[in-house]
KEFI-764070 format. One line per field, with one value per residue: x, y, z of N, C-alpha, C in turn; residue number from 1; residue in one letter. Coordinates in Angstrom, 2 decimals, padded with zeros to 5 digits, m for minus. Each point is the difference from the previous one (the first is absolute). Example, Ala and Ser with C-alpha at 12.3 -4.5 7.8 and 13.67 -1.06 7.14 Angstrom:
// KEFI-764070
n.east <- c(013.19;m000.35)
n.north <- c(m005.69;001.05)
n.up <- c(007.80;m000.72)
ca.east <- c(m000.89;000.82)
ca.north <- c(001.19;001.19)
ca.up <- c(000.00;000.06)
c.east <- c(000.90;m000.77)
c.north <- c(001.20;001.09)
c.up <- c(000.00;000.73)
seq <- c(1;2)
type <- c(A;S)
END
This chain:
// KEFI-764070
n.east <- c(017.19;000.03;m000.79;m000.37;m000.43;m000.95;000.86;m001.00;m000.52;m000.61;000.85;m000.45;m000.41;000.56;001.07;m001.42;m000.38;000.94;000.28;m001.35;000.32;001.18;m000.51;m001.04;001.04;000.74;m001.07;000.35;001.15;m000.36;m001.33;000.32;001.34;m000.81;m000.89;000.97;000.24;m001.11;m000.30;001.55;m000.37;m001.27;000.61;000.62;m000.92;m000.07;000.96;m001.01;000.19;m000.95;m000.09;000.32;m000.33;m001.26;m000.94;000.80;m000.29;m001.39;000.25;000.54;m001.28;m001.66;000.45;000.36;m001.44;m000.09;000.45;m000.62;m000.69;000.84;m000.83;000.52;001.00;000.04;001.42;m000.65;m000.88;m000.62;m000.60;001.57;m000.43;m001.26;m000.27;000.86;000.37;000.17;001.09;001.19)
n.north <- c(028.11;m001.31;000.61;m001.00;000.65;m000.52;m000.92;m001.39;000.97;m000.55;000.44;000.89;000.15;m000.61;000.73;000.96;m000.75;000.24;001.13;m000.03;m000.98;000.58;001.04;000.22;m000.27;001.29;000.73;m000.30;000.21;001.19;m000.24;m000.43;000.68;001.23;000.31;m000.33;000.94;000.20;m000.61;000.68;000.83;m000.17;m000.52;001.22;000.39;m000.18;m000.90;m000.11;001.20;m000.64;001.00;m000.04;m001.26;m000.14;000.32;m000.82;m000.66;000.64;000.26;m001.27;m000.65;000.97;m000.33;m001.80;000.26;000.50;m000.78;m001.34;001.01;000.64;000.19;m000.43;m000.78;001.10;m000.25;000.18;000.88;m000.37;000.84;m000.35;m001.47;000.62;000.77;m000.89;000.86;m000.16;m001.35;000.03)
n.up <- c(m004.54;m000.44;m000.62;000.10;m001.37;000.02;m001.11;000.82;000.25;m000.93;000.76;000.08;m001.02;m000.80;000.28;m000.06;m000.99;m000.29;000.51;m000.52;m001.15;000.27;000.21;m000.81;m000.66;000.22;m000.42;m001.34;000.09;000.22;m000.30;m001.09;m000.10;000.18;m000.60;m001.01;000.62;m000.03;m001.10;m000.60;000.54;m000.71;m001.02;000.73;m000.09;m001.01;m000.15;000.32;000.27;m000.83;000.50;001.24;m000.58;m000.86;000.95;000.92;m000.62;000.22;001.16;000.37;m000.59;000.27;001.09;000.05;m000.47;001.28;000.62;m000.87;000.20;000.86;m000.06;001.30;m000.22;m000.28;m000.55;m001.50;000.65;m000.42;000.77;001.20;m000.17;000.11;000.96;001.19;000.90;m001.19;000.22;000.92)
ca.east <- c(m000.74;m000.52;m001.13;m000.37;m001.16;m000.39;m000.62;m001.10;m000.74;m000.65;000.90;000.05;m001.43;000.61;000.30;m000.66;m000.71;000.92;m000.01;m001.41;000.10;000.73;m000.71;m001.12;000.60;000.78;m001.36;m000.85;001.05;000.04;m000.80;000.14;000.85;m000.72;m001.11;000.51;000.74;m001.33;m000.38;001.02;m000.18;m001.68;000.35;000.79;m000.95;m000.92;000.35;m000.73;m001.52;m000.16;m000.75;001.03;000.91;m000.70;000.83;001.29;000.39;m000.70;000.36;000.79;000.84;000.35;000.84;001.24;m000.07;m000.40;001.04;000.92;m000.56;001.65;m001.01;m000.49;001.30;001.03;000.79;m000.66;m001.07;m000.58;m000.53;000.93;000.75;m000.77;m000.27;001.21;000.84;001.15;001.29;001.21)
ca.north <- c(m001.03;m000.14;m000.14;m000.63;m000.20;m001.08;001.09;m000.34;m000.75;m001.09;m001.10;000.74;m000.73;m001.34;m000.02;m000.28;m001.51;m001.50;m000.27;000.30;m000.97;m000.70;000.56;m001.20;m001.55;m000.13;m000.32;m001.38;m000.62;000.61;000.00;m001.42;m000.50;000.37;m001.52;m000.91;000.47;000.31;m001.53;m001.20;m000.17;m000.47;m001.61;m000.54;000.02;m001.03;m000.40;m001.16;001.12;000.05;000.72;000.88;m000.83;000.60;001.69;000.56;m001.09;000.87;001.64;m000.35;000.02;001.05;000.49;m000.77;m000.11;001.53;000.22;m000.49;001.05;000.49;001.60;000.32;000.40;000.22;001.32;001.67;m000.20;m000.37;001.81;000.40;m000.36;000.19;001.12;000.97;000.59;m000.73;000.25;000.79)
ca.up <- c(000.17;m001.83;m000.11;m001.28;m000.73;m001.06;m001.40;m000.34;001.77;m000.14;000.52;001.74;000.14;m000.35;001.78;001.20;m000.20;000.24;001.14;000.78;000.15;000.92;001.21;000.22;000.23;000.79;001.23;m000.18;000.54;001.20;000.03;000.13;000.78;001.38;000.10;000.67;001.15;000.64;m000.39;000.82;001.10;000.12;m000.19;000.95;000.97;m000.73;m001.22;m000.95;m000.89;m001.43;m000.69;m000.09;m001.03;m001.14;000.10;m000.11;m001.01;m001.29;m000.14;000.02;m001.66;m000.83;000.21;m001.45;m001.25;m000.07;000.55;m001.15;m001.18;m000.10;000.21;001.04;000.28;m000.83;000.68;m000.01;m000.15;m001.32;m000.38;m000.45;m000.94;m001.21;m000.44;000.33;m001.30;m000.82;001.08;m000.81)
c.east <- c(m000.54;m001.21;m000.79;m001.37;m000.29;m000.58;m001.26;m001.21;m000.50;001.34;m000.22;m001.80;000.39;000.74;m000.54;m000.84;001.00;000.27;m001.12;000.13;000.90;m000.19;m000.73;000.34;000.72;m001.17;m000.86;001.22;000.19;m001.32;000.15;000.65;m000.46;m000.91;001.03;000.96;m001.29;m000.02;000.85;000.01;m001.10;000.99;000.79;m000.93;m001.25;001.00;m000.81;m001.40;000.66;m000.66;001.67;001.68;000.28;000.82;001.23;000.89;m000.44;001.04;002.09;000.62;000.04;001.24;001.14;000.06;000.13;002.05;001.35;m000.39;000.80;m000.50;000.48;001.40;001.65;001.12;000.32;m001.48;m000.74;m000.50;001.32;000.94;m000.94;000.13;001.25;000.69;001.64;001.22;000.68;000.00)
c.north <- c(m000.36;m000.65;m000.80;000.34;m000.48;000.75;m000.32;m000.04;m001.05;m001.31;m000.11;m001.16;m001.55;m000.26;000.06;m001.01;m001.06;000.44;000.07;m001.85;m000.89;000.14;m001.37;m001.48;m000.06;000.26;m001.37;m001.12;m000.05;m000.81;m002.08;m000.38;000.11;m001.65;m001.40;m000.15;m000.44;m001.58;m000.94;000.47;m000.68;m001.41;m000.75;m000.21;m001.17;m000.60;m001.56;000.68;m000.43;001.45;001.00;m000.27;000.44;001.59;000.07;m000.63;001.04;001.33;m000.12;m000.03;001.31;001.34;000.25;000.76;001.79;000.27;000.12;000.90;000.60;001.67;000.57;000.24;m000.31;000.73;001.01;000.02;000.13;001.27;000.97;m000.50;m000.07;001.73;001.14;000.95;m000.44;000.34;000.78;001.34)
c.up <- c(m001.27;m000.13;m001.36;m000.08;m001.30;m001.28;m000.24;001.43;m000.59;000.65;001.44;000.32;000.17;001.70;000.68;000.00;000.24;001.68;001.31;m000.25;000.76;001.61;000.22;m000.03;001.97;001.38;000.22;000.66;001.81;000.96;000.15;001.25;001.80;m000.19;000.20;001.12;001.05;000.18;000.97;001.68;000.86;000.06;001.20;001.34;m000.31;m000.98;m000.19;m000.97;m001.62;m000.42;000.22;m000.47;m000.87;m000.25;m000.40;m001.34;m001.30;000.19;m000.01;m001.74;m000.48;000.64;m000.47;m001.11;m000.68;000.04;m001.30;m001.08;m000.28;000.00;001.31;000.40;m000.84;000.11;m000.43;m000.58;m001.27;m000.73;m000.64;m001.36;m001.50;m000.13;000.47;m001.15;000.04;000.92;m000.76;m000.27)
seq <- c(1;2;3;4;5;6;7;8;9;10;11;12;13;14;15;16;17;18;19;20;21;22;23;24;25;26;27;28;29;30;31;32;33;34;35;36;37;38;39;40;41;42;43;44;45;46;47;48;49;50;51;52;53;54;55;56;57;58;59;60;61;62;63;64;65;66;67;68;69;70;71;72;73;74;75;76;77;78;79;80;81;82;83;84;85;86;87;88)
type <- c(M;T;M;W;C;F;D;E;W;D;E;M;D;E;F;R;L;A;R;E;S;I;L;A;L;E;R;E;H;R;E;I;A;S;I;L;G;E;T;R;Q;A;L;R;G;D;P;E;N;P;E;L;R;A;R;E;K;Y;Y;G;K;R;L;A;D;L;E;K;S;R;L;L;A;S;E;V;P;I;E;L;A;L;W;G;P;P;H;G)
END
């Protein structure tokens, strides 16, 4: 098994910071999706509630904005693309 050793350990700090920021985005995405799901379920019981409609619109937009950021889903994890070992 090959182990990769970084020449400069400062790169590890950059990797850790990038990973923490991506994990924070994923946590926010899960929380917003959960709140949006609960709001939509509450709307089924009271479809005329203006507060619930406003909450659905707000969280729906926030979720769509997060999903457009393209940091949450990619074919290759961003940390691998930035700090992974070279291929080949």
